[in-house]
N, C-alpha and C positions, 0 to 999 in steps of 0.2 A: 059890245062896248061895256055894257053893265058888268058882264062877267070880268072884263079887264080891270075895271075900277075896284071891284070887290077883291080880286087877287092882289092888286097893288096895295090896298089898305091892309090886307092881312100880312103881307111882307113887311110893311112899315111898322105895324104893331109888334111883330116878332123881333124887329131890329132895335126897337126903342130901348130895352135894358142895356144892350151893348153900347148903344150910342150914349146913353146917360152915363154909363161907366166911363166911356172914353172922355166925355165932357168933364166928369169929376176929376179924372187924373190930370186934366189940363188946367184945372183951377188952381189958383195960388193959395197959400196958407191962410191968408186973411179971409178969402172968399169961402174956403171950406169951414173955417171957424164960424163965420156968420151963418152959413147954411145949417150947421149942427145946432147953433144957438136958436135959430128960427124953428128948426124941426128936430128936437132931441131924439125922436124915435126913428130917424132916418138911418138905418143900419149901413147902407152903402156909403153915405156921407161920412159916418164915423170911421168906417174901414179906410176910406181914402184919406181922411185926416190923420189917422194913426200911421198910415204908410208915409205920408208926407212929413210928419213930425220925425219919424225915424230916419228918413232920408236926409233931413236937414240937421241931424245930430241932436235931437231932443227926445230921446226915447222915454225919459221919465214923464214928459207931458203926454205921451201916447198911452200911458198905463190906464188912466180912467176910461178911455174910449175902448180899449181892448177888454177891460174888465166888464164894461157894459155889454159888449158883443158876446162875451163868454156866458154871461148870465142870461141873455135873451136867446141864445142858440146853444144849448148845452151839448149838442151833437157835433159842433164845429171843432174838430181836433186841432186844425191848423191855428185857429185863433188862440186856443189855450197854449199851444207851444210857443207862439209869438209872445203871449203875455208872460209866460214863465221866463223867457229869455230877457225880456225888458226888466222884470223884477230883479233878476240876477245882475244885469248890467247896472241897475240902480243900487246895488248892495242892499237889497231888501229880501234876503234869503228866507227869513221866517214867513213872509207873505207868499213866497213862491212854493212853500212846502205843500199846502193843500192843492194848488194848481197842478204841481207835478204828480201828486197822488192821484188826481182825477185823470191825468193823461195816462199813467200806468194802468189804471183800472180800465180805461177805454181801449188801450192798445198794449197788451202784454209784451209786445215785441218793440216797444218804444225804448230801445236800449240806452240812448243818450240821456233821456229824462230819468230813467230808472237809476242810472249811474249818478246823475246829478243829485237826485233826491237822497240816495244813500249817503253820498259824501256830506250833505248838509246835516242830516239827522244823526250821523255817527258821532259828531262832536257836540250834540245838543241833547244828550240823554236817550237817544234812540238807537243805540248800537245793535241791540238784538233785532229790531225791525230792519235796520240797514243790512245786517247779515242775511236775513231772510230774503230781502230784495235781491241781493247780489249773488246768492248761491246759484240760481239757474243761469244767470248771466255769466258767471265765472266758468260754469260748466261748458257753455257753448262758445265762450270766447277764450279758449285756452291759451292763445298766444298774445292776447292783449294785455300788455304790462300794466296799463292804467287801471283796468278792471281788476286784475289780480291784486294790485296794490290796495285799491279801495276795499276789496273784500278782506284782505289781511288786517287793515286798520279797523274795520267793523268788528272782526273777531277779537281784536285785542282787548276790547272793553267788555267782552262777554264770555270768552272761552279760551283759556290759555293754551290748552293742548291743540285745539284747532288753529289758533293763531300761529303757533310755532310752525306747523306744517305749511300753512298758507304763506307765511313770510319767506320760508325757504323756497317755495314754489315761485313766488314773485321775484325773488333774488336771482333765480335762474334766467328770467327774462330781462331783468334790469340789475345786473350785478354791482353797478357802481352808484345806485340810487342812494343819496345820503339819508333820506327819510327812512327807507327800508333798513339800511344798515344800522342806523341809530336805534330804531324801535326794536329790531331783532336783537341787537346787543343788549338793550335794556331788559327785554323779556327773558333772554337766556340768563342774565344776571339774577333775575328774581326766581326763575322757575326751572331752569334747565341746565345746560352744559356751560360751566363757567369758562372753560378754555375757548369754546366756540363764541361765547359772548365777547370775550376779550378780543378775539381775532376780528370779529365784525366791527367792533368799536374802533380798533386800530385802522381797519380799512376805511371806516367813515372819516377818520381824522385826516386821511390823505386826500379826501375829496374837497372841492371848493365849497365851504360851508359859510352860512351866515354867522354873525357874532353869537346869536342865541344858540344855534346848533353847536358851535365850537365849545361854548361854555357847558352845554349839557353833556357833550361827549367827555369833556374833562372831568366833570362831576361824576359821571357814570363809571369811568375808569378808576377814579379815586375810590368811589364807593365799592367797586368790585374788588379792588385790592384790600380794602378794609374788611370786607365781609369774608373773603376766601382765605386770607392769611391767618394762621394762628398768631395771636397777639398776646403780649404781656404788658400790662399797664400798672404802673406804680405811681402813687401820688402822695402828697403830704399837704394837709390843709389845717389852718388854724382859724377859728371863729371866736369872736369876742363881742358881747353885746353890752348895752349901757347898764344892764343889771349886774355886771360883774361876773357873768357866767362865761366860761371859756370851754371850748371843745377842740381837741387836737385829734385828727384822724389820719391814719396811714394805711390805706387799703392797697392790696396787691391782688390783681385779677389776671387769671389766665383764661383765654378763650380759644377753643379749638373747633373750627367748623369741619364737619365731616363731609357734608354735601350741601345743596341748596335748601335742604329741609331740616337737618339735624345739626345742633351745635352743643358741645359740652363745655363746661366751665367750672372754675373754682375760685372762691374769694377768700383771701386771708387778710385780716384787718386787725389793727390795734387802735383802740380809742382811749382817750383820757379826758375826763370831764371834771372841771373844778368850778367852785362857786365861792365868791368872796363873802356872800351872805352867810353861808353855813360852814365855811372853811373846810368843806368836804371835797375829797378827790376820789373819783371812781375810775378804775382802770379795767379794761375788758379786751379780750382777744377773741376772734371769731374765725371759724373755718366752715365754709358753706359751699359744698359742691352743687352744681345745677345742670339741668338738661333743658334745652329749648327745642321746640318742634314747630315748623311752619307748614301747615297743611296746604296753604295756597298763598298766593302773592298778597302781601300786606297783613297777613294774620300770623300771630306768634303766640305760642303757649309755652310758658316756662314753669318748671317745678324745681324747687330747691329745698334741701334739708341739711342741717348741720348742727354745730354746737358752739356755745359761747361760754368762755371762762371769765367770771367777774371777780376781780380782786384776788385772784389765785385761790379762791375758796369755794365759789359757788358756780356750778356747771349748769348751764341752761341749754335745753335742746330747742332748736328753731326749725320752723317749716314755713314755706311761703309758696303761693301759686299766683301766677300772673297771666292774664289774657289781654292781648293788645291787638287792636285793629287800626291799620293805617290806610288812608285813602289819598290818592294823588289824582289831580285833575288839571285841566288846562288853566283854570282861573285861580287855583290855589295850589301851593306847593306841598302842604302837608295838613292833614286832619287826622287826629289820633285820639283813640279812646282806649284807656287802660283801666283794668279792674284787677286789684291785687288783694290778697288776704294773707296774713302771716300770724303765727302764734308761737308762744314759748311755754315751757312747762313750769317755770318757777316764778311765782308772783312775788316772792320775797326779795327779789333782786332790786338793787338801787336803780338799775336801768328800767326802761319801759318794757320789760319782758313779763312773761306770765299772763299777758293780756292779748287777746286776739285783736288785730288791727286790720281794718278793711279800708282800702284806698280806692277812690274812683277819680280819674283825671281825664278831662277832655281838653284838647288844645288844638289850635289851628295856626297856620302860618301862610300868609299870602303875599304875593308880589304883584299888585295890580299894574305896576309900571317898573321900568328898569331902576328908577331911583327911589322907589317907595317900598317899604316893608311893613307889614302889619301883622301883629301876633296877639294872641289872647289865650287864656286858660282859665278853667274852673276846676277846682279840686276839693274833694271832701275826704276827711279822714275820721273814721268811726272806731271808737274803742269799745270793747265788750263791757266795760264798767260804766258806760253811759257818757263818757266824755266825747267830744267831737271837735273838729277843726274845719273851718271853711276858708278858702283862699280863692280870690278871683282877680285876674290881672289883665290889663290890655296895654299894648305898647305900639307905638307907630314911629317910624324913622324915615326921614326924607333927606336924601343926600343929593341935592341937585347940582352941587358944584363938583365937577369931575375933571381932573387934570391928568394928562398923560394916559397912556394905554399900554397894557402888556401884550404879549404875542397873541393871547387868546381873546383880545378885545376888551377885557375887563379894565376898569379905570385903575391906574396906579395910585391915585389919591382922590378921595372924595370926602366931603363934609357937608353937614347941614343940621337942621334941628331934629330933636327927638322929644317925644312926650310919652308919659306913662301914668297909669292909674292902677292902684293896688288896694284891695280891701281884704282884711284878715280878721277873723273872729274865732275865738277858741275858748273852751273851758280851761280850768286850771289843770295843766297836763304836766305833772312831774317836773317842776321848775328847776330842780337841781341837776337834771340830766339832759334837758333839751333846750338849749339856749335859743334855738331858732323859733320857738313859740313866742309870739308877740302878745301884747296886751289885747284885751277884748275890744272889738269894734274899732280897730285901727285902720284909718284910711290915709293913703299917701298919694299925693299928686306931684309929679316931677316934670320939670322942663329943663332941657339942656342942649348942648351942642355936641354932636358926635362927629368923629373923624375916623376914617379907615384908610390904611396904607397897605397895599399889596404890591410890593416892589418886584415880585418874581423870585425865582430860585427858592421857593418854599417859605420865604419870610413874610410875616404879616404883623400888623399892629392895629389895635382898635382902642379908642379912648372916648370917654364921655365926661363932661363936666357941666354941672348945672345946680339948680335949687330944688329942694324937696320940701313940701309943706305937709305936715302930718296933723291929723285930728284924731283925738282919742277921748275916752270918757273923762280923763283927768285934765288934759291941757292941749293947747295948740302950739305948734312951733315950726319955724322954718330954718333950714340949715343947708349947707353946701353938700352936694354929692359928687363923688369922684370915682371913676373906674378906668382901669387900664389892663389891657391884655396883650401880651407879646407871644408870638407863635412861630414855630418852624416845623414844617411838615414836608418831608421829601423822602420818597422811596421807603426805606425801612424804619426811619426814625421820625418821631413827632414829639415836640416839646412845647408846653404851653405854660406861661406864667400869668397869673391873674391877681389883681389887687382891687378891692372895692370897698368903698365906704358909703353906706346908705342910711337914710333915715334922718332923724333929728334928735333933740333932747327928750322927746316923748318916748322914742325907742330908736336906737341906732345899732348898727352892726358893722364890724370890720371883718373882712374875709381875705385871707391870703391862701393861694393854692398853687402848687407846682406839680405838673403832671408830665410823666414821660411814658411814651408808648413805643414798643418795639414790635415790628412785624417780621415774621420769618422769611418773607419775600416781598 
């Protein structure tokens, strides 16, 4: 009999954990919460509470309990997988990254977590790491379109040549995937086969796209046309400032792209500069051939050398070099850094020749929302005789009122406020020849109302009207600012007319410009 009681007690003790677990699963949410509150170190209660919260549609509330379980039992892979899923459901991807990293380290064959981790860090500055994670997965999942697509996007930010091959591989598995078609077309535009890029973008346009995708396809096709077609641009501009200095420019530019890396060009221009203060007029003509090379996407190197004839008596030889780097990302549309240097051989010219000029410009353009555009730039210009010029600008435009829509989803009419700030400082730089150099320490703050019309069929109009307050060493003043631009851009032809009045009585400038561009296709 004693032996029977001993055996019964042993069986009861062995069954207690299962019975306790069964009891926990039957408890209500309130009872489980009270139990965890009373005994925070009760792992089984926390696990049951996390399961109950998840089952009742409250996965976010389960996260602290799953995190506690993961910290107190580092070897529990299932808890970490559940925690990662809950963080992703709660749209807390950055918090999920270290959890996913630990899962992949514990189980190299955790393919779902490896894929999820790579997709998160690809667009958060970790493209190289994402490509490293996905390379073995892509190798053993040759027919998985989602894996091949993710691997292609990881390579896009780190290795153009590999990305081109991988995009083509992914498109075999998903030939109508809009994301793959758009990104492949964009990459071929920058780095590879122009005709293939155009074909893939046209295929993407036939797919059901979001408004953002449709707009991007349109912009990429327009940009591809502009980059690949030999173009001839002619323009006429007249500038006049409040100091009575006028400048008339009439440049003619020919641009001939050879492939995605090499472009040749030539500029012919005629300038006329006049000053009421000196009753002097200077005329000049310029011929400058150039060659540009793009070793990789976003990088451009240009070298130009030519001659300038001043007042039909003085010939000046010119040379310039330009290095430009452009970055594009998800949160900003353009970030550009350009460094250029130019020099001429004759310092006796009335123009600013005979002096080496070095220019450094950094600028950015971002669209944090569909109705908001923010831009800024900082530029310095150094002359070899010690003069220099600094210019910094910031602009923001908010067009919240959007009426009508074109076929591509863009608003037909939009308007809203715009604000700008500009600071300029310069030494005395050849005042008879450069009317666009403003007084020292000139600050301008402007506020206005902007409107944009894009009625379709290539026609567009932009206008802004507002007030500008200027502060300089001599005086402060406020005046009206006006700007208008009319444009037509369709297939081979593009025309743009601009008129702008800016500044105040401290310093003002009127600019009129007409530009015509012809593309050979």
